N, C-alpha and C positions, 0 to 999 in steps of 0.2 A: 744777124745777132741773132744767138744764140738760145734757148726756149731759158736755162737759168739766168742770160744776160738780161732778157725780157723781166722776167720776174724780179730781178734785183733791182731795174728802173723803174717798175711800177712800186716795188716797196720804199723805194727814195720819194717817189711820187707822192706816196702814203703817207711816210712822215714829214715832209714837207707841208702838205695839206695839214696835216695836223698840228703842225707848227703855227699856220696864220691862222686856223681855228682860235689855239690858244691864247693866242697874243692878243687877236683883235676882240675877244669876247671879256677880255680881263676889267675891261671899264665898266661892263654892265654890273658888275658886283660893287664899283664904287657907287653908282646911282643907285642902289636902295638902300634907302633909308629907314631910320628904326629898328634896323633888325644887326643884332652882333655876329662876326663871321661863323660861330656856334651854329647859330639857326639857321643863315642861308646855309651852311653847308648840311645840315639835316634837312631841309626842305630839297634841297638839289639831288641829295644822294637817294631820298624816298623817292623821287619822280623816274630820277635814272634806273632805278631799282625796279620800278613797278612797269616801264614804258621797256624796258631790257628783258627781263623776266619774262613779262605777257610774249612778246617776240619771240624769244627761245622758244618757250613752250607752245606755241601755234606753230612755228617750226618744227615742231618734231622733236625737241630736245627735251632732256631729261634732267631734273635737280640729283644730284646720287653725292652720297658723303665721300667719294674720290673725289669728286668735283670741288666741292667745297673744301678738302684738305689741300688741293692744289692750289687752289684759288684763295686760302688762308690768309698767306703771309703778304700777296697784293692787295688784298682786301683791306687789311690792315693798315698799310704803307700807306694806300690810296685815302683810306677816313682823314687820317693824321695830315697830311697832305692838303687833302681841302680846308680842313677846319682850321690849319695852322696859316694856311697861304688866304684864305677868305679874309681871317682877323688881320693879316698884315696889309691888305689891301686897304680895309678901311682904318689903318691906324698909319700909315706911313702912302707917299707916293707912289702911283702905277710903276713909275720908274723905277725908284730903287726897288719894290716887293720883286717885278721881273726879272731885274738886271741881278742880284741877289742870288735867286732861282737859277739863273743862266748859268750859275757859277758848276753847277753838277758837273760837267764834262769832266772838271778837273779830279772829282772823286770818282768818276765812270770809268777815266784813264787810266787810273790807280789799279784799279784791282778787275779790269775786263781781261787782262792779259791768264792771271793767275787761274779765274773763277769760269771762264768760257773759252781759254785757250786763243783767243783772237791776238794775233801779234800785230803790234803796232806801227805802222810804216813812218818813218821819219819823218815823210814829206805829211803825211797829216799831223802828227805831233807840231811841226813847224806853222801850218795853217790853223790849227787850234789855238795855238800861242797869240797869234795874229786876232785871231777872233775873240779871244778871250781879252786884249788888250782894247779889242774896239768896244767890248761892253763894259770895259772899265771907263772907257773914256765918256762913254752915254751918260754913266751915273758921275761921275766926277765932272762930267762937264755941264750937269743942271743948273737951273736958278738957284741960288741959295733961299734959303726959307720956306715956303712951300706947306704944301703937307707932310714932308716928311718930317718921320718922328724916331728917336734911339729904339724905344718898346716895340714899334710897327716892323722895324729893320730885325732883332732880335727874333721875332715871329717871324719873319720871313727867311732868317738862317733857319730855325728849328724846322720849316717846310721844307728848305732845301737839304736836309738830311734825309725826311722825308721823301721826299721826291726823288734821291737817290736810290733810297732801300726801294720803289714802287717799279723803279725802271728794272733793276735787279731782279726783284723777285717776277717780275713781267717776264721778263727775257728765260728764264726760269721755269714758268709754267707754261710758257709757249712750246717747249721743246716735246709736252705731253698733252696739249690743250689747244683745239682749235681759237681763235681770236673771239669768235662772238660767243662760244661757252664760255671764255678764261672771263671775256666781259660780264657776261650774266653771274658767272660766281662770285667775281670780286663785288658786284655790286652788292649782292646780298649779304656777303662777309661785313662789308663797308656800313650798311644798313645797321647789322645787327651792334656791332661796335658801337656807333656814334649815338643808337637811342637812348640808349639807357646815361649815358653822358649828359645828352641836353636834358633829359627829362630829372635828373638829380640836379641839375645845375641849377632848377629853380627860374631858367630862363622862360619868358612867354614864348611859344612858339607860333601867335598869332600874327598874319603878316597882315598891315594895316592898309593897304590899298591894291587895285586892281594892276595899277603898274607896276607894283613891286611882284605880284606873280606873275607878269609878264616875263620881266627881268628874270626871275628866279628858272621859269619854265625854259627859255632861251637855253641859259646858263647850260641847264640838263640835260637838254636834247641836241643843243649843237655843239660845246664846249665839252659835254661831259660823253653823251652815247658816241656820237659822231666822230668828234676829237680822238679818244681812247680807243675805237674800234680801229682807227686807221692807224696808230702808233703801235698797238699791241700786232696788228696784222703786219706791219712792217718788221717787228722785232723777230719773227721768221724767217726773212729774208735780206737782212741789213745786220753788220755788225753792230753791238750794243755802243762802241765808240763812236761810231758815224751819227747813228740817231741822237745819242745825247749830246753829242756837238751840234748836230741841229738845232736844239733846242735852245742854243744862243741867240735863233731869231726872234725869241718869242718876245724879249722885251724890246725888239726893232720895232714889231706889229705894235706891241701894246702902247708903247711910249707915244708912236705916229697916232693911234686910234683915241687916244686919252687927248694929244694935243688938237685933233678935228673934232671932238665929241663934248669932250668937257673941259677945253681950251688950257687943260693944263700946259706951262710956258714950254718950248723946245728951244734949245740954243743951236747957233752956228755948229758949234763944237760938238755937242750929241749926236746933230746930223752927219756931220764927218765920220762919228765913232760908229754910227750905222751903217754908215757905207762902207766902212772897215770890216765890220761883222758879216754883212751879207757878200762882199766879194771872196771874201777867205772862203766862208761856207760853200758859194758857187764854186770854190777850186775844188773844195773835198767833195763834193757832190759828184762832180764831173768825171775825179779820179776814180771815185768808186767804182759810178757806172760802169766804166771801162775795165776794173779789176776783175779777176778771176776770183766768184764767190768763196768764201771762208769759213762761212758759218753753217752749222748743221740744221738741217729741214727738221721741224716737228715731227712728230708721227701723227700728228692729226690731221685731217683733209685740208683745213682751212687755213 
């Protein structure tokens, strides 16, 4: 395998790891009591920004107006996505919130060619349709009632739009920035965006229990810093249509984790849908790993 081929495989592995982390840790937000999604997002972003910023400075990095300018769009989209998605998780089921978010590839596939010159392969489009159908089966095959709500589902739709914007903005930023410096820059922007919103909302930012703090820290470090670093690194080496399509695995891991740890019921039809999603994604990943790279590497070193 060539050097480019190995890098592409590593990019796919990084994206897959991010998907597992994001899906498996979604259930933690559901377990935080007494705080709404806006306040949870506030604490999650401050912890993430403090840790990432400190590590960036210690490693010799420096914040600059150029870094913040190139990270601005991704940071704003990131802040909106976190607040909206966390709010959705507290108002509807984990399955519904993550499945709606998994519709992102439909939007990305529509714009990837025009914005990034990535040619859509007919075979990938077919398997993308299969994976999306599997995701629909997961949400449609869920038990009636439960924690699902129209308000929560609408918040998840808004988060979907922000999530798509974040992916596109991150792909653009990675042309000129390394993955770690971009993560540091967008974290600072996100904090600046969300802080006045929380303070003006009148919501209390007090965290009731040590257990809630533990969940927030885990989400900030694992879901946030680690997951987003891995995906942003992958953006430089894998077409955005493929990384976006891989996010269809998020609801699979989220739904499975919710069933194991918080007893959200899962039906046989949902299990079948999960199998369809994972099988279709596996085909796309294998084909992509064997294909000659078509993406432009960023000028940054990492």
